[in-house]
C-alpha positions in Angstrom: -21.3 -14.7 63.6 -19.5 -17.8 62.2 -18.1 -15.7 59.3 -16.9 -13.1 61.9 -14.9 -15.7 63.7 -13.8 -18.0 60.8 -12.2 -15.5 58.5 -9.6 -14.3 61.1 -9.0 -17.8 62.3 -8.2 -19.1 58.8 -6.0 -16.2 58.1 -4.1 -16.8 61.4 -3.6 -20.4 60.5 -2.4 -19.7 57.0 0.1 -17.0 58.1 1.5 -19.0 61.0 2.4 -21.9 58.7 4.8 -19.7 56.7 6.3 -17.8 59.7 9.7 -19.4 60.2 11.9 -19.0 63.3 15.1 -20.5 64.5 15.1 -23.4 67.0 13.6 -26.2 64.9 16.1 -28.9 64.1 18.7 -27.7 66.5 18.9 -29.8 69.6 20.3 -26.9 71.7 17.2 -24.8 71.2 14.7 -27.6 71.9 14.3 -27.9 75.7 11.1 -29.8 75.9 8.0 -27.6 76.4 10.0 -24.4 76.9 10.4 -23.9 73.2 6.7 -24.0 72.7 5.8 -21.8 75.7 8.5 -19.1 75.3 8.4 -18.7 71.5 5.5 -16.4 70.5 4.9 -18.3 67.2 3.9 -21.3 69.3 2.5 -19.6 72.4 0.0 -17.3 70.7 -1.9 -20.0 68.8 -2.0 -22.1 72.0 -3.3 -19.2 74.0 -5.9 -18.4 71.3 -7.0 -22.0 71.1 -7.4 -22.2 74.9 -9.3 -18.9 74.9 -11.6 -20.1 72.1 -12.4 -23.4 73.9 -13.1 -21.5 77.2 -15.3 -19.0 75.3 -17.2 -21.8 73.5 -17.7 -23.6 76.8 -19.1 -20.5 78.4 -21.4 -19.9 75.4 -22.7 -23.4 75.5 -23.2 -23.2 79.3 -25.1 -19.9 78.9 -27.3 -21.3 76.1 -28.1 -24.5 78.1 -29.1 -22.4 81.1 -31.4 -20.2 79.1 -33.1 -23.3 77.7 -33.8 -24.7 81.2 -35.5 -21.5 82.4 
């Protein structure tokens, strides 16, 4: 299971590091958090991270409940 999750995660991290887009370094394109929410190269990793944390929390919650029964 760990290998099933870790291989795609590592490949996503490595490819997103080399994916360049405009907006960095130009003050006109950096409007606070909007740059990170609107731009897919920032928004997708954020959404995936939030989904992974929620999924991990649900998995831990289910495991703890099964231990208590």
